[in-house]
C-alpha positions in Angstrom: 30.2 69.3 -44.8 29.4 68.1 -48.3 28.2 64.5 -48.5 29.1 62.7 -51.7 26.2 61.7 -54.0 26.9 58.0 -53.5 26.6 58.3 -49.8 23.3 60.3 -50.1 22.0 57.6 -52.3 22.9 54.9 -49.8 21.1 56.6 -47.0 18.0 57.2 -49.2 18.0 53.4 -50.0 18.5 52.7 -46.3 15.4 54.8 -45.4 13.4 52.8 -48.0 14.7 49.6 -46.3 13.5 50.7 -42.9 10.1 51.7 -44.3 9.3 48.3 -45.8 10.6 46.4 -42.8 10.1 42.7 -43.0 9.3 42.4 -46.7 12.6 40.7 -47.4 12.1 37.3 -48.9 9.7 38.2 -51.8 10.7 40.0 -54.9 9.3 43.5 -54.7 8.0 45.0 -57.9 5.1 46.0 -60.0 2.9 43.0 -61.0 1.9 42.6 -64.6 -1.6 41.3 -65.2 -0.6 39.1 -68.2 2.3 36.7 -68.7 5.2 37.2 -71.1 5.4 35.6 -74.5 6.9 32.2 -75.0 10.7 31.9 -75.4 11.7 32.4 -79.1 13.8 29.8 -80.9 17.3 31.0 -81.8 20.8 29.8 -82.2 23.5 30.5 -79.6 26.4 32.7 -80.9 29.9 31.4 -80.7 31.6 31.8 -77.3 34.0 34.8 -77.7 36.7 33.7 -75.2 37.4 31.6 -72.1 35.8 32.6 -68.9 32.6 33.8 -70.5 29.3 32.2 -69.3 26.1 32.0 -71.3 23.3 34.3 -70.0 20.1 33.3 -71.7 17.7 35.8 -73.2 14.4 36.6 -71.4 11.4 38.9 -71.7 11.6 42.1 -69.6 8.7 44.5 -69.0 8.7 48.2 -69.9 6.3 50.0 -67.6 6.4 53.2 -69.7 5.0 51.4 -72.7 3.1 48.6 -70.9 4.8 46.0 -73.1 7.3 43.2 -72.8 10.5 43.5 -74.7 13.2 40.9 -75.4 16.6 41.1 -73.7 18.9 39.1 -76.0 20.9 36.2 -74.7 24.7 36.9 -74.6 28.0 35.7 -73.3 29.1 37.5 -70.1 32.4 37.2 -68.3 32.0 35.8 -64.9 32.5 38.5 -62.2 34.5 36.0 -60.0 36.2 32.7 -60.5 33.9 29.9 -59.5 30.7 31.9 -60.0 27.8 30.8 -62.2 24.7 32.6 -63.4 21.2 31.9 -62.1 18.7 33.3 -64.7 15.8 35.5 -63.6 12.3 34.4 -64.2 8.6 35.5 -64.1 6.3 34.0 -61.6 2.6 34.4 -60.6 2.2 35.8 -57.1 -1.6 35.6 -56.9 -2.2 39.2 -58.2 0.0 39.2 -61.3 3.4 38.3 -62.7 6.5 39.4 -60.8 10.0 39.2 -62.2 12.6 37.6 -59.9 16.1 39.0 -60.8 18.9 36.7 -61.7 22.2 36.7 -59.8 25.8 35.4 -59.8 26.8 32.9 -57.2 28.9 29.7 -56.5 25.8 27.5 -57.3 22.9 27.8 -59.7 19.7 28.3 -57.8 16.0 28.2 -58.7 14.9 29.9 -61.9 11.3 28.9 -62.1 11.7 25.6 -64.0 12.0 27.6 -67.2 13.8 25.7 -70.0 16.0 28.5 -71.4 18.2 26.0 -73.2 22.0 25.9 -73.8 22.6 24.3 -70.4 19.6 25.7 -68.5 17.0 22.9 -68.7 14.7 24.0 -65.9 16.9 23.2 -62.9 20.7 23.4 -62.4 23.2 24.1 -65.2 24.6 21.6 -67.6 26.6 24.0 -69.8 29.9 23.9 -67.9 31.7 23.7 -64.7 34.6 25.3 -62.8 37.7 23.3 -62.1 40.9 24.6 -60.6 40.1 28.2 -61.5 39.2 27.4 -65.1 35.8 27.1 -66.7 35.2 24.0 -68.8 32.5 24.1 -71.5 30.2 21.3 -72.3 30.4 21.1 -76.1 27.2 19.1 -76.3 25.1 22.2 -75.3 27.3 25.1 -76.1 28.6 26.7 -79.3 32.3 26.8 -78.6 35.4 26.7 -80.9 38.4 24.9 -79.5 40.7 27.3 -81.3 39.8 30.1 -78.8 38.4 27.9 -76.0 40.8 25.2 -74.8 38.9 23.8 -71.8 36.0 21.7 -73.0 34.3 18.4 -72.4 31.5 16.5 -74.0 28.6 15.1 -71.9 25.3 14.4 -73.4 22.4 15.9 -71.4 19.2 14.0 -71.0 16.4 16.4 -70.5 13.9 14.7 -68.3 11.4 17.6 -68.2 7.9 17.0 -69.4 7.7 20.5 -70.8 6.6 20.4 -74.4 6.3 24.1 -75.0 8.6 27.2 -74.5 6.6 28.8 -71.6 8.6 31.6 -70.0 6.9 32.0 -66.6 6.2 30.0 -63.5 2.7 29.4 -62.1 -0.4 31.2 -63.2 -2.4 30.0 -66.3 -0.2 27.7 -68.3 3.1 28.3 -66.5 5.6 25.8 -65.2 4.8 24.0 -61.9 8.4 23.7 -60.6 9.3 24.4 -57.0 12.7 25.1 -55.4 14.6 22.0 -54.5 16.7 21.7 -51.3 19.9 22.5 -53.3 18.1 25.6 -54.7 17.4 26.8 -51.2 21.0 26.3 -50.3 22.1 28.3 -53.4 19.7 31.1 -52.3 21.7 31.5 -49.1 25.0 31.8 -51.0 26.9 35.0 -51.4 25.4 36.6 -54.5 26.5 39.2 -57.0 23.9 41.3 -58.8 24.0 41.5 -62.7 27.2 43.2 -63.7 27.5 46.4 -65.7 27.7 44.6 -69.0 24.3 43.0 -68.4 22.8 46.3 -67.5 24.1 47.6 -70.7 22.5 44.8 -72.6 19.1 45.6 -71.0 19.3 49.3 -71.8 20.3 48.6 -75.4 17.3 46.2 -75.7 14.9 48.6 -74.1 15.9 51.3 -76.6 15.0 49.1 -79.6 11.2 49.4 -80.4 11.4 46.3 -82.6 12.3 44.2 -79.6 8.9 44.9 -78.0 6.6 41.9 -78.1 3.7 43.9 -79.5 5.9 44.7 -82.5 7.7 41.4 -83.1 4.9 39.1 -82.0 7.3 36.9 -80.0 10.0 36.7 -82.7 12.6 39.3 -81.9 15.0 40.3 -84.7 17.8 40.4 -82.2 17.6 37.2 -80.2 21.2 36.8 -79.1 24.5 38.6 -79.3 28.1 37.3 -78.9 28.9 40.0 -76.3 26.7 42.5 -74.4 25.3 45.3 -76.6 27.0 43.9 -79.7 23.8 44.2 -81.7 25.7 44.6 -85.0 26.6 40.9 -84.8 23.2 39.8 -83.6 21.5 36.4 -84.2 17.8 36.8 -85.1 15.1 34.5 -83.8 14.3 31.6 -86.1 10.7 31.6 -85.0 8.4 32.5 -82.1 8.1 30.0 -79.3 4.3 30.1 -79.7 1.8 32.5 -81.4 1.6 35.7 -79.5 -1.2 38.3 -79.6 -0.8 41.1 -77.0 -3.9 41.9 -75.1 -5.6 45.2 -76.2 -5.5 46.6 -72.7 -2.1 45.3 -71.9 -1.1 48.0 -69.4 -0.9 51.6 -68.6 1.4 53.8 -70.7 4.2 56.2 -69.6 5.1 54.3 -66.4 1.8 54.9 -64.5 0.4 51.5 -63.6 -2.7 53.1 -62.1 -3.7 55.2 -65.2 -7.1 54.6 -66.9 -7.3 51.3 -68.5 -4.6 49.7 -66.3 -5.0 46.2 -65.2 -5.3 45.7 -61.4 -2.4 43.3 -61.5 0.0 46.0 -62.8 0.2 47.8 -59.5 3.1 46.9 -57.2 2.6 46.2 -53.6 5.7 47.6 -51.8 3.7 48.3 -48.7 0.0 48.7 -47.7 0.1 52.5 -48.0 2.0 53.0 -51.2 -0.7 52.5 -53.8 -0.8 48.7 -53.6 -4.3 48.5 -55.1 -5.0 50.7 -58.1 -8.7 50.9 -57.2 -7.8 52.9 -54.1 -5.7 55.5 -55.9 -8.2 57.2 -58.2 -10.2 60.1 -56.6 -13.6 59.1 -55.3 -16.2 60.8 -57.5 -18.6 61.3 -54.7 -16.0 63.4 -52.8 -14.6 65.4 -55.6 -17.5 67.1 -57.4 -18.4 70.6 -56.0 -21.6 71.2 -54.2 -23.6 73.4 -56.5 -25.6 74.9 -53.7 -22.4 76.3 -52.1 -20.9 77.6 -55.3 -23.6 78.6 -57.7 -21.9 81.6 -59.3 -18.3 80.3 -59.8 -18.5 77.2 -61.9 -14.9 77.7 -63.1 -13.7 76.8 -59.6 -15.8 73.7 -59.2 -14.3 71.0 -61.4 -11.5 69.1 -59.6 -8.0 69.6 -60.9 -6.9 66.4 -62.6 -3.3 67.1 -62.1 -3.9 67.0 -58.3 -6.0 63.9 -58.3 -4.0 61.8 -60.7 -1.7 59.3 -59.0 1.9 60.1 -59.3 4.0 57.5 -61.0 7.0 58.1 -58.7 5.0 57.2 -55.7 4.1 53.8 -57.3 7.6 52.8 -58.3 8.9 49.6 -56.8 11.0 50.1 -53.7 14.2 48.1 -53.2 13.9 44.9 -51.1 15.2 45.2 -47.6 18.5 43.5 -47.1 18.4 40.9 -44.3 21.8 39.3 -44.6 25.1 40.7 -45.8 24.8 38.5 -49.0 21.7 40.6 -49.8 23.6 43.8 -49.9 25.1 44.9 -53.3 28.9 44.5 -53.2 30.8 47.6 -52.3 32.6 49.3 -55.1 36.4 49.5 -54.7 37.2 53.2 -54.0 38.5 55.3 -56.8 42.2 56.3 -56.3 42.5 60.0 -55.4 44.0 62.3 -57.9 45.2 65.6 -56.4 48.3 67.8 -56.8 50.0 66.0 -53.9 51.2 62.5 -54.9 52.3 61.6 -51.3 48.9 62.6 -50.0 47.2 60.6 -52.8 49.2 57.5 -51.9 48.4 57.7 -48.2 44.7 58.3 -49.0 44.6 55.3 -51.3 46.2 53.1 -48.7 43.7 54.2 -46.2 40.8 53.5 -48.6 42.1 50.0 -49.4 42.5 49.3 -45.7 38.9 50.3 -45.0 37.6 48.4 -48.0 39.3 45.2 -47.0 38.1 45.5 -43.4 34.6 46.0 -44.6 34.8 42.9 -46.9 36.0 40.8 -43.9 33.2 42.1 -41.7 30.7 41.2 -44.4 32.0 37.6 -44.4 32.2 37.3 -40.7 28.6 38.5 -40.2 27.3 36.2 -42.9 29.0 33.2 -41.4 27.6 34.0 -38.0 24.1 34.4 -39.4 24.4 31.1 -41.4 25.4 29.3 -38.2 22.4 30.7 -36.4 20.2 29.5 -39.2 21.6 26.0 -38.9 21.1 25.9 -35.1 17.5 27.1 -35.5 16.8 24.4 -38.1 18.2 21.8 -35.8 15.9 23.0 -33.0 12.9 22.9 -35.3 12.0 26.4 -34.2 8.6 27.7 -34.9 7.8 30.5 -37.4 7.6 33.2 -34.8 11.1 32.4 -33.6 12.4 32.3 -37.2 10.9 35.7 -37.9 12.4 37.1 -34.7 15.8 36.0 -35.8 15.4 37.4 -39.3 14.5 40.8 -37.7 17.7 40.6 -35.6 19.7 39.7 -38.7 18.2 42.6 -40.6 19.0 45.0 -37.8 22.6 43.8 -37.7 23.0 44.1 -41.4 21.6 47.7 -41.5 23.8 48.8 -38.6 26.9 47.4 -40.3 26.0 49.2 -43.6 25.5 52.4 -41.7 29.0 52.1 -40.2 30.4 51.3 -43.6 28.8 54.3 -45.2 30.2 56.6 -42.5 33.6 55.1 -43.0 33.5 55.5 -46.7 32.4 59.1 -46.3 35.4 59.9 -44.1 37.8 58.4 -46.6 36.5 60.6 -49.5 39.0 63.2 -50.5 37.9 66.8 -50.0 36.2 68.5 -52.9 38.6 70.4 -55.2 38.5 74.2 -55.1 36.6 75.7 -58.0 38.5 79.0 -57.9 41.8 78.9 -59.9 45.1 80.1 -58.4 46.2 83.7 -59.0 48.1 84.0 -62.2 51.8 83.5 -61.7 51.4 81.8 -58.4 51.4 78.1 -57.7 48.3 76.8 -55.9 49.2 74.9 -52.7 46.9 72.2 -51.4 44.8 73.2 -48.4 46.4 72.5 -45.1 43.6 70.1 -44.0 44.8 67.8 -46.8 48.2 67.4 -45.3 47.4 64.3 -43.3 45.0 61.5 -43.9 41.8 61.3 -41.8 41.9 59.4 -38.6 40.0 56.1 -39.0 39.1 53.5 -36.5 38.7 49.9 -37.3 35.0 48.9 -37.8 33.4 47.6 -34.6 32.4 44.0 -34.5 28.7 43.2 -35.2 26.6 42.3 -32.2 26.4 38.5 -31.7 23.3 37.1 -32.7 18.8 33.6 -45.4 
């Protein structure tokens, strides 16, 4: 039986989830030993249409070049009505700077106290609000034109922050000192949607522009913002750098190897204790590698160690995905692609079955998340100790993984059979295989076991 590539990828990710076990709350990634540049000063482009929400620009890190690069701010259409954007942010974790990804959700959560501007003033969002299915823009902080954006209001925002610079990271040397508020912790438990495809397109476009690297533009990117994702032809340049920036001479390893010579210790990620967490443990030990001359006096060509065998492999040091603990941590399932075979009736039945399974899985996600939220509340009311909380999180993680396994199996069974590569004999009409005559027999997904 052929397993679709998407299913194989899911099971590979699931194996990674099991391997890293309880590392579910911290952002997993490769730490960078030096902080990103200050946020540049730039003007916000005009909002292109209603329903678009401002996603501020930020500094990302390219591990292949060992350099930060600017991802321009842009207007992005909200993936769902009522959803807002929580920006990502860099934060010091004791060993280096780790990037915490942004997300879409019904509330804006913690983003490190970074003052991104245009509604993002360190906590919450003052750029607009949802009301009866429509997004209303605050004209005092957004660049909107009432000819193409009808729903606006005007509220002056008083920025009470004491920040006098444009620092772009939390903690460490010179970073912000903000901590999550109670409402931020509530937002963290909401249902989240990862950055949408348009945002990924913006990141890829930025990464491919060498002039957006901090070592080239010195903190003043020539493309600071765009009206839409990847619309670099209508870009807004930075007016000035947020602060003078001089990249460190040994700013990181090149070509994606955080453990190469000259790499900073903070550049190595810590996915688990056995996966190259500390770069000083990865290079070969000199005292073990040199040959013993008394044993091999006549064959010097065999004595030197082979560097290709001793060098750490970048693919082994790549960050692993964080383990999903709750259904909200799992990336949303993609709606199945309608089948397209030579049998319209078969396609219709297959599509109906796919939609049925998809809707059932969405409902199961919601039920399990509600159940786990209730258990969190009960535990908080009981003032449970840390051991009990960890035990419950392990149970939640197991429930979520079991549910995703069932969903993957169900999705696999609803996949149409692969088309035949051999063409029909000339002059004869190719008939569909007999096993496509009826849709597969599916059972309703079982309920999750009873049990942020």
